[in-house]
ZAMARGU-4260 file (C-alpha; in steps of 0.2 Angstrom, whole numbers, plus 5000, padded with zeros to 4 digits):
<rodrens>
0) 5750/5154/5647 | 5759/5170/5643 | 5753/5171/5625 | 5735/5169/5632 | 5737/5182/5645
5) 5745/5195/5633 | 5730/5191/5621 | 5718/5195/5635 | 5728/5211/5639 | 5726/5217/5621
10) 5707/5213/5621 | 5706/5223/5637 | 5715/5238/5631 | 5704/5238/5615 | 5688/5236/5625
15) 5693/5250/5638 | 5699/5262/5624 | 5683/5260/5613 | 5672/5261/5629 | 5680/5277/5635
20) 5678/5285/5618 | 5660/5280/5616 | 5656/5285/5634 | 5663/5302/5631 | 5653/5305/5615
25) 5637/5300/5625 | 5642/5306/5642 | 5647/5324/5638 | 5630/5330/5631 | 5621/5319/5644
30) 5631/5326/5659 | 5629/5344/5652 | 5610/5342/5650 | 5609/5335/5668 | 5619/5349/5675
35) 5608/5363/5668 | 5591/5355/5666 | 5576/5358/5677 | 5566/5344/5669 | 5556/5333/5680
40) 5564/5319/5671 | 5581/5323/5679 | 5580/5312/5695 | 5574/5297/5684 | 5588/5299/5672
45) 5601/5302/5686 | 5594/5286/5695 | 5596/5276/5679 | 5613/5282/5675 | 5619/5278/5693
50) 5611/5261/5694 | 5627/5251/5689 | 5635/5258/5705 | 5624/5248/5716 | 5618/5234/5705
55) 5628/5218/5707 | 5637/5215/5691 | 5630/5198/5688 | 5612/5205/5690 | 5616/5218/5677
60) 5625/5206/5666 | 5611/5194/5667 | 5598/5206/5661 | 5609/5213/5647 | 5612/5195/5641
65) 5593/5193/5640 | 5592/5209/5630 | 5607/5205/5619 | 5602/5186/5616 | 5596/5180/5599
70) 5578/5181/5606 | 5580/5197/5615 | 5573/5214/5608 | 5591/5221/5606 | 5599/5205/5601
75) 5586/5202/5588 | 5587/5220/5581 | 5606/5219/5580 | 5606/5202/5571 | 5594/5209/5558
80) 5604/5225/5556 | 5622/5218/5556 | 5620/5200/5552 | 5628/5193/5567 | 5623/5191/5586
85) 5627/5203/5599 | 5629/5192/5614 | 5646/5183/5616 | 5655/5195/5604 | 5667/5209/5606
90) 5653/5221/5601 | 5642/5214/5615 | 5655/5217/5629 | 5658/5235/5622 | 5640/5239/5623
95) 5639/5231/5641 | 5654/5240/5646 | 5647/5257/5641 | 5632/5254/5652 | 5642/5247/5666
100) 5655/5261/5666 | 5642/5275/5662 | 5641/5283/5680 | 5660/5283/5681 | 5661/5295/5667
105) 5645/5305/5669 | 5646/5309/5687 | 5664/5317/5686 | 5658/5326/5671 | 5643/5333/5680
110) 5654/5339/5694 | 5665/5348/5682 | 5651/5356/5673 | 5643/5362/5689 | 5659/5371/5693
115) 5659/5381/5676 | 5656/5399/5678 | 5639/5402/5672 | 5643/5420/5668 | 5655/5415/5655
120) 5642/5404/5646 | 5629/5418/5647 | 5642/5431/5640 | 5646/5419/5625 | 5627/5418/5621
125) 5625/5437/5623 | 5640/5439/5610 | 5631/5428/5598 | 5640/5412/5600 | 5629/5396/5597
130) 5626/5384/5610 | 5637/5371/5602 | 5651/5383/5600 | 5649/5389/5618 | 5650/5372/5624
135) 5666/5368/5614 | 5675/5385/5616 | 5670/5390/5633 | 5663/5375/5644 | 5675/5361/5639
140) 5691/5372/5642 | 5685/5376/5660 | 5680/5358/5663 | 5695/5350/5655 | 5702/5342/5671
145) 5685/5335/5675 | 5685/5327/5657 | 5702/5320/5660 | 5696/5312/5677 | 5681/5305/5669
150) 5691/5297/5655 | 5704/5290/5667 | 5690/5282/5678 | 5680/5276/5663 | 5696/5267/5656
155) 5702/5260/5672 | 5684/5254/5677 | 5683/5245/5661 | 5700/5237/5663 | 5694/5229/5679
160) 5678/5222/5673 | 5673/5204/5677 | 5655/5200/5680 | 5646/5209/5667 | 5659/5204/5653
165) 5659/5186/5658 | 5639/5186/5658 | 5638/5195/5641 | 5653/5189/5632 | 5658/5173/5640
170) 5676/5168/5640 | 5681/5167/5622 | 5700/5168/5620 | 5705/5182/5608 | 5687/5189/5608
175) 5679/5192/5624 | 5692/5185/5637 | 5698/5200/5647 | 5712/5202/5660 | 5701/5199/5675
180) 5694/5183/5667 | 5711/5177/5662 | 5717/5179/5681 | 5701/5169/5686 | 5706/5155/5674
185) 5723/5154/5682 | 5716/5153/5699 | 5704/5139/5693 | 5719/5130/5686 | 5728/5132/5703
190) 5742/5142/5694 | 5743/5154/5709 | 5760/5161/5705 | 5755/5167/5688 | 5738/5173/5695
195) 5748/5183/5709 | 5760/5191/5696 | 5746/5197/5684 | 5734/5202/5699 | 5748/5212/5706
200) 5751/5221/5690 | 5732/5225/5689 | 5733/5231/5707 | 5748/5243/5703 | 5738/5249/5688
205) 5723/5253/5699 | 5734/5262/5712 | 5742/5273/5698 | 5725/5277/5691 | 5718/5283/5708
210) 5734/5293/5712 | 5732/5301/5695 | 5714/5306/5698 | 5717/5312/5716 | 5732/5322/5710
215) 5721/5331/5696 | 5708/5335/5709 | 5720/5341/5721 | 5728/5353/5708 | 5711/5359/5703
220) 5706/5362/5722 | 5723/5371/5724 | 5720/5382/5709 | 5703/5387/5714 | 5709/5391/5731
225) 5722/5402/5724
</rodrens>
């Protein structure tokens, strides 16, 4: 049981780390665009981005499974391109996790970018800096704490995933079985002692994450007030 749980921890950590990196790569430009654009498409994109916040995980997981399945448009394309299925694989739960955790990364980034002083951005452009250089040298340093909060929330949310991962990845030990699913298996086996111990560890992890996030935000608020 311990070996199985440790294996699920390793899968979970790999999933959370990779998902966080991919979400930052996609979320940074998306959040920056959403913060600055006046496009009529902004409300639609913000709605789609925030949808996982209100959609039941099993509903989202079901539709992702349909898309990722062998006969689904995404799954069929993936099979032709990479030669292996997307559903019930580690790659599948990575893609699903990126979709499910997207708002937990994009929304903190939007808040951070909205707080960036626009005069510093305009000054950089006036001095001849390119938009990409301005983003990396001016915007990101000012939004650094927001990027950290987004990273922590994205990682923590992925660690706690259950419904979406179970629907898209199943429960394959060593491949798609994550910590939350492992705890569920313990409960089904009526091994409440082990389930309590591992659930308590996950609870402590969540408390530490939330405390870290609120501490960062508090320091940012205190710094702004000063």
